[in-house]
C-alpha positions, 0 to 999 in steps of 0.5 A: 073496210078492207085493210091495206096490203102489208109490205112484202118482207121476203125471207129465204130458208135454207140449210145443210150439213155443217163441218161440225155442229158448232160451226157455220161452215157447210160440209158440201156447198153443192148439197145445200138444201134450199127450202124456199123464199117466203113473203113474211117471217111467220111463213119462213119460220113455219118452213124452218121449224118443219125442216129443222124438226125433220132433221133433228136426229142429225146434229150436223144439219142446220137450217137458217132464215135469211131476211132478204128484205134487209139485203134488198133495202138496207136500213139507213145508218 
């Protein structure tokens, strides 16, 4: 028996250098690093981990996982 395909839950991974390590303001918006769009959270988390680990020596670099599926189909209130 094959299992039905899982629902596509898109996630965006991106980041860049912050103004200060504790802020959420990017130093240069034109230099944002767009890692990619992934079909599920686990794939996005793997990409996020790899990029965050590669930039661990720069305290001002931060990467984020954005749940695009929540923006495309918001939950009713």
